[in-house]
C-alpha positions in Angstrom: 16.1 -74.4 21.4 17.0 -72.6 24.6 16.1 -74.8 27.6 13.7 -73.4 30.2 15.3 -71.7 33.2 15.3 -73.9 36.3 16.4 -73.5 39.9 17.6 -76.4 42.1 16.5 -75.5 45.6 18.3 -78.3 47.4 21.6 -79.8 46.5 24.7 -81.0 48.4 27.4 -80.1 45.9 30.1 -79.7 48.6 29.7 -83.4 49.6 32.6 -85.8 48.7 30.6 -87.4 45.9 31.4 -84.3 43.8 35.0 -83.7 44.8 36.5 -85.2 41.5 34.3 -83.5 38.8 32.4 -80.6 40.2 33.2 -78.2 37.3 31.8 -80.7 34.8 28.7 -81.3 37.0 28.0 -77.6 37.1 28.6 -77.3 33.3 26.1 -80.1 32.6 23.5 -78.4 34.8 23.9 -75.0 33.1 23.6 -76.7 29.7 20.1 -77.9 30.5 18.9 -74.6 32.0 19.7 -74.8 35.7 20.2 -71.1 36.3 20.9 -71.3 40.0 21.0 -73.7 43.0 21.4 -73.7 46.7 23.9 -76.1 48.3 22.8 -77.1 51.8 24.7 -77.6 55.0 23.8 -80.4 57.4 26.2 -79.4 60.3 28.7 -76.7 61.0 31.6 -78.2 58.8 29.3 -78.8 55.8 27.7 -75.4 56.3 31.1 -73.8 56.1 31.9 -75.8 53.0 28.6 -74.8 51.4 29.5 -71.1 52.0 32.9 -71.6 50.5 31.5 -73.2 47.4 28.9 -70.5 47.0 31.7 -67.9 47.2 33.4 -69.5 44.2 30.4 -69.9 41.9 28.2 -67.0 40.8 25.1 -69.2 40.3 25.4 -71.1 43.6 24.1 -70.0 47.0 24.3 -71.6 50.4 22.1 -72.6 53.3 23.4 -73.4 56.8 21.8 -75.8 59.3 21.9 -78.9 61.4 20.2 -82.0 59.9 18.1 -84.0 62.4 20.5 -86.9 62.0 23.2 -84.7 63.5 21.1 -83.1 66.2 22.6 -85.3 69.0 26.0 -83.9 68.3 24.9 -80.3 68.5 24.6 -78.0 71.5 24.0 -74.3 72.3 27.4 -73.4 70.9 26.7 -75.2 67.6 23.4 -73.4 67.2 25.2 -70.1 67.9 27.7 -70.9 65.2 25.0 -71.6 62.7 23.5 -68.2 63.5 26.9 -66.6 62.9 27.3 -68.4 59.6 23.8 -67.3 58.6 25.0 -63.8 58.4 27.7 -64.6 55.9 27.5 -63.4 52.2 25.5 -65.7 49.9 23.7 -67.5 52.7 20.0 -67.4 51.7 18.3 -69.9 54.1 18.5 -71.9 57.3 18.6 -75.6 56.5 18.6 -78.4 56.4 16.6 -78.7 59.6 13.7 -80.7 60.8 12.7 -84.1 62.1 13.5 -87.7 60.9 11.6 -90.4 62.8 12.3 -93.0 60.1 15.9 -93.6 61.0 16.1 -91.8 64.4 19.8 -91.3 64.2 19.3 -88.7 67.0 16.8 -89.1 69.8 13.4 -87.6 68.8 13.3 -85.2 71.8 16.8 -83.8 70.8 15.8 -83.5 67.2 12.7 -81.5 68.3 14.8 -79.2 70.6 17.4 -78.5 67.9 14.7 -77.9 65.3 13.0 -75.3 67.6 16.3 -73.6 68.3 17.1 -73.3 64.6 13.6 -72.0 63.8 14.4 -69.3 66.3 17.6 -68.5 64.5 15.7 -68.3 61.2 13.3 -65.8 62.8 16.1 -63.7 64.2 18.0 -63.5 60.8 14.8 -63.3 58.8 15.6 -66.1 56.4 13.5 -68.9 55.1 13.8 -72.5 56.4 14.5 -75.7 54.5 12.6 -78.4 56.3 13.5 -82.1 56.3 10.6 -84.3 57.4 10.5 -88.1 57.3 7.8 -90.1 59.1 7.1 -87.0 61.3 4.6 -84.8 59.5 2.3 -84.2 62.5 5.2 -83.4 64.8 7.0 -81.2 62.2 3.9 -79.2 61.3 3.0 -78.7 65.0 6.4 -77.2 65.7 6.2 -75.0 62.6 2.8 -73.8 63.7 4.2 -72.9 67.1 7.2 -71.1 65.6 5.2 -69.0 63.0 7.4 -68.4 60.0 6.8 -64.6 60.2 6.8 -63.9 56.5 10.2 -65.4 55.6 8.5 -68.7 54.8 10.3 -71.8 53.9 10.4 -75.0 51.8 9.1 -78.5 52.7 12.1 -80.2 51.2 11.6 -83.4 49.1 7.9 -83.4 49.9 6.8 -87.0 50.7 3.2 -86.5 52.0 -0.2 -86.5 50.4 -2.5 -83.7 49.3 -3.9 -83.3 52.9 -0.4 -82.7 54.3 0.5 -80.4 51.3 -2.6 -78.3 52.2 -1.4 -78.0 55.8 2.1 -77.0 54.7 0.6 -74.3 52.4 -1.5 -73.0 55.2 1.6 -72.5 57.3 3.2 -70.5 54.6 5.5 -73.2 53.2 6.4 -73.8 49.6 6.3 -77.4 48.4 9.5 -78.9 46.7 9.3 -82.0 44.6 12.3 -84.1 43.9 13.3 -87.3 42.0 10.6 -89.6 43.7 7.9 -87.8 41.8 9.2 -89.5 38.7 9.1 -93.1 40.2 6.4 -95.5 39.0 5.5 -96.2 42.6 5.2 -92.4 43.5 1.8 -93.0 45.1 0.4 -89.6 46.3 3.1 -87.4 44.7 1.5 -87.1 41.2 -1.7 -85.8 42.8 0.3 -83.4 45.0 2.1 -82.1 41.8 -1.3 -81.3 40.3 -2.7 -79.8 43.5 -0.1 -77.3 44.6 -0.6 -73.8 43.2 2.1 -72.9 40.7 3.3 -69.9 42.8 4.0 -72.2 45.8 5.9 -75.0 43.9 9.6 -75.5 43.4 11.8 -78.5 42.4 15.1 -79.9 43.7 17.5 -82.8 43.2 18.7 -83.4 46.8 21.8 -84.6 45.0 23.8 -86.8 45.3 20.7 -88.6 46.6 17.3 -89.5 45.1 18.1 -89.5 41.3 15.1 -89.5 39.0 13.8 -92.5 37.2 16.3 -93.7 34.6 19.2 -92.8 36.8 18.3 -94.7 40.0 21.3 -96.5 41.7 23.7 -93.8 40.5 24.8 -90.4 41.8 22.2 -87.7 41.3 23.3 -84.3 40.0 21.7 -81.0 39.2 21.5 -81.6 35.5 18.8 -84.3 36.3 16.6 -81.5 37.7 15.3 -81.1 34.1 13.9 -84.6 34.2 12.1 -84.0 37.5 10.8 -80.6 36.3 9.6 -82.2 33.1 7.6 -84.8 34.9 6.0 -82.3 37.2 5.0 -80.2 34.1 3.6 -83.4 32.5 1.5 -84.3 35.5 0.1 -80.8 35.6 -0.6 -80.7 31.9 1.5 -77.6 31.5 4.5 -76.9 29.2 7.8 -77.0 31.0 8.8 -73.8 29.1 6.1 -72.0 31.1 6.3 -73.8 34.4 10.1 -74.0 34.8 10.6 -70.2 34.9 7.6 -69.9 37.4 9.2 -72.4 39.7 12.6 -70.6 39.3 11.0 -67.3 40.1 9.3 -68.8 43.2 12.8 -69.9 44.4 14.4 -66.6 43.7 11.6 -64.7 45.5 11.8 -67.0 48.6 15.6 -66.7 48.8 15.6 -62.9 48.2 17.5 -63.2 44.9 17.1 -60.7 42.0 
């Protein structure tokens, strides 16, 4: 039986964890129905690497951005370079950007300033944003409300909030992305979020090599495991994956401007 078509909206395939076996990783993903994916930059060098990888693989696209962990190392020139990279072929989004007040590897005020600057870049280049948010929902959503996504929209990457926060994200024009944690026995609010989000505003991701789904925890995550996350989301919603998978893929393609 042909597997349902899926789209991994957030991967880091250009990271060192995949340096030794990337062709096999991609082949396994394609075998389970992953028809496309976006590999995500977290600073200028990894954004360049993401673009280079997307240029070699027909079913891989790139996003460019500055992760909140790396905000302290960025400046006006860095943001300007991200904007230049955003115009390169196969770049479909600005990300990964946002706030992380859990680890605070960059000072919160610098994270917020960098986030605002990159949202301005996204508005100028008319591309969606991929938003990282940890322990900072109120602050992140306030900044997004100020920025106004102006139709290009974006994804709340690896959503970790509850239904109330999901509703606020949807009201701002964001799409909700669920990752491996929705499969965990202690997922808390995520099963309810999976049932709540309208099917036309829902996507899935791996965030590989991080956050593998249940059954693979403690090991490297990879795009082939997207099928496990998607199957769990479909189960929680009481829908067949054969129907939901292509809907979520189409949501991703529409957001990223892909045919």
